[in-house]
C-alpha atoms as one frame of an Amber mdcrd trajectory, in Angstrom:
protein
  40.808  60.380  23.485  42.217  57.700  21.170  40.302  54.986  23.186  37.068
  56.907  22.961  37.505  57.154  19.172  38.449  53.653  18.605  35.289  52.688
  20.829  32.951  55.175  18.972  34.251  53.749  15.352  33.847  50.341  16.619
  30.088  50.916  17.689  29.504  52.625  14.426  30.820  49.711  12.400  28.688
  47.411  14.485  25.784  49.511  13.913  26.352  49.598  10.144  26.877  45.932
  10.005  23.593  45.356  12.140  21.631  47.676   9.776  22.964  45.740   6.737
  21.890  42.247   8.250  18.469  43.664   9.002  18.047  44.972   5.519  19.064
  41.770   4.048  16.903  39.653   6.360  14.010  41.970   5.449  14.764  41.468
   1.862  15.170  37.717   2.092  11.823  37.465   4.013   9.979  39.206   1.230
  11.504  36.846  -1.145  10.670  33.648   0.657   7.010  34.485   0.694   6.577
  35.728  -2.978   4.500  33.265  -4.894   6.118  31.406  -7.901   5.071  32.577
 -11.446   3.250  30.103 -13.284   5.993  29.599 -15.894   8.693  29.531 -13.205
  11.187  26.857 -14.223  12.234  26.117 -10.659  12.246  22.185  -9.842  12.700
  20.840  -6.626  14.820  17.628  -6.210  11.553  15.847  -5.162   9.007  13.350
  -6.917   6.156  11.195  -5.940   4.611   8.108  -7.132   0.834   7.352  -7.239
   0.695   4.053  -5.722  -2.831   3.055  -6.705  -2.187   3.847 -10.334   1.086
   1.733 -10.147  -0.463  -1.120  -8.590  -3.456  -1.157 -11.058  -1.184  -1.071
 -14.012   1.908  -3.150 -12.849   1.852  -6.508 -14.495   3.517  -8.254 -11.832
   0.815  -6.814  -9.585  -1.858  -7.892 -11.987  -0.478 -11.589 -12.184  -0.169
 -11.829  -8.453  -3.688 -10.684  -7.752  -4.855 -12.912 -10.654  -3.043 -15.839
  -8.763  -4.656 -14.842  -5.536  -8.099 -14.588  -7.077  -7.769 -18.062  -8.432
  -6.886 -19.469  -5.038  -9.555 -17.647  -3.495 -12.209 -19.096  -5.991 -10.764
 -22.661  -5.747 -11.124 -22.365  -2.111 -14.529 -21.046  -1.908 -15.678 -23.851
  -4.705 -13.983 -26.568  -2.382 -16.086 -25.156   0.731 -19.344 -24.604  -1.127
 -19.054 -28.137  -2.688 -18.545 -29.587   0.728 -21.139 -27.435   2.310 -23.853
 -28.449  -0.416 -22.802 -32.241   0.265 -23.345 -31.688   4.052 -26.579 -29.867
   3.363 -27.919 -32.899   1.393 -26.914 -35.421   4.242 -28.548 -33.128   6.712
 -31.804 -33.031   4.497 -31.856 -36.982   4.359 -31.174 -37.264   8.277 -34.036
 -34.795   8.812 -36.202 -36.800   6.352 -35.263 -40.173   8.183 -36.108 -38.588
  11.367 -39.687 -37.466  10.552 -40.536 -40.729   8.864 -39.025 -42.767  11.750
 -36.538 -44.568   9.380 -34.071 -45.169  12.297 -34.124 -48.330  14.139 -33.230
 -46.743  17.369 -32.555 -43.531  19.138 -28.907 -44.299  19.631 -28.492 -44.772
  15.952 -30.099 -41.301  15.188 -28.096 -39.674  17.870 -24.832 -41.121  16.402
 -26.005 -40.031  12.941 -26.557 -36.391  14.362 -23.156 -36.491  16.130 -21.530
 -37.453  12.613 -23.032 -34.597  10.973 -22.369 -32.113  13.706 -18.626 -33.266
  13.532 -18.665 -33.115   9.695 -20.001 -29.379  10.054 -17.390 -28.522  12.709
 -14.659 -29.868  10.375 -16.099 -27.805   7.496 -16.166 -24.686   9.796 -12.467
 -25.292  10.591 -11.400 -26.059   7.018 -13.191 -22.710   6.064 -11.416 -20.701
   8.867  -7.886 -22.391   7.756  -8.425 -21.512   4.123  -9.160 -17.882   5.207
  -6.078 -17.799   7.305  -3.931 -19.000   4.307  -5.460 -16.777   1.898  -4.872
 -13.627   4.107  -1.317 -14.932   4.668  -0.958 -15.142   1.077  -2.212 -11.831
   0.407   0.198 -10.325   3.253   3.185 -12.288   1.371   1.875 -10.806  -2.121
   1.604  -7.187  -0.615   5.296  -7.727   0.979   6.729  -8.979  -2.392   5.244
  -6.158  -4.371   6.413  -3.602  -1.910   9.878  -5.031  -1.717  10.056  -5.169
  -5.767   9.032  -1.565  -5.983  11.212  -0.204  -3.163  14.305  -2.052  -4.507
  13.439  -0.671  -7.999  12.844   2.976  -6.885  16.292   2.788  -4.946  18.005
   1.707  -8.282  16.049   4.350 -10.327  17.033   7.064  -7.980  20.713   6.405
  -8.377  20.289   7.999 -11.858  17.717  10.493 -11.031  19.127  12.030  -7.725
  15.806  12.908  -5.922  16.155  14.040  -2.483  12.688  12.737  -1.673  10.290
  10.460  -3.314   6.889  10.372  -1.934   3.993   7.874  -2.334   0.546   9.134
  -3.110  -2.470   6.874  -2.313  -5.858   8.407  -2.991  -4.251  12.080  -2.293
  -3.514  10.777   1.198  -0.041  12.554   1.491  -0.247  15.113  -1.353  -2.964
  17.553  -1.503  -1.869  19.564  -4.511   0.697  18.399  -7.079   2.519  19.707
 -10.015   2.620  17.191 -12.791   6.313  17.750 -13.238   6.834  15.849  -9.914
   4.889  12.862 -10.833   7.152   9.818 -12.047   4.355   7.143 -11.716   4.297
   6.497 -15.646   8.169   6.459 -15.748   8.640   4.038 -12.977   5.619   1.834
 -14.336   6.875   1.578 -17.735  10.378   0.460 -16.492   8.965  -1.823 -13.986
   6.921  -3.449 -16.722   9.718  -3.737 -19.103  11.671  -5.407 -16.432   9.005
  -7.743 -15.472   8.584  -8.744 -19.308  12.067  -9.212 -19.495  12.270 -11.666
 -16.505   9.296 -13.891 -17.736
């Protein structure tokens, strides 16, 4: 009889505990889906940086971009100058052909071959300069990325965020609360650091 009472008591205690847990779970489920009030002061340990805005306003990025633009313009001017000179030579060659100014067919063919070789060299130079500019662009992007990542790691030692997102043209974040946007703070500190390094 004592065994039956002990088993019955254990079952009643287990039932009471199970009922209590179910009640707690039901309460927690309701709370988890309740919307936050507009004035709720809850702040998650996350932040985001708008990379587009950062790169447009970061002085180091502006200087690197200006340097790349100048190199691109110089390369383009160099190619255009050589292309115009070649165009003049081709025009002179065609005029000589039309007026039979070459003394022999071999002389005309040699000049045509020389001009074709010059054009091939110009095409090759154009291709080489394009590759070099693309490499410089990639190096510039790597330097910027490394600078920003290094700074953000250091910045986060003080701020203690669990996650810092990047946001490029609303690629990763569809809706954001301004309190999580640390772009201007990071930008101001990056620009101050860059100004001190000059």
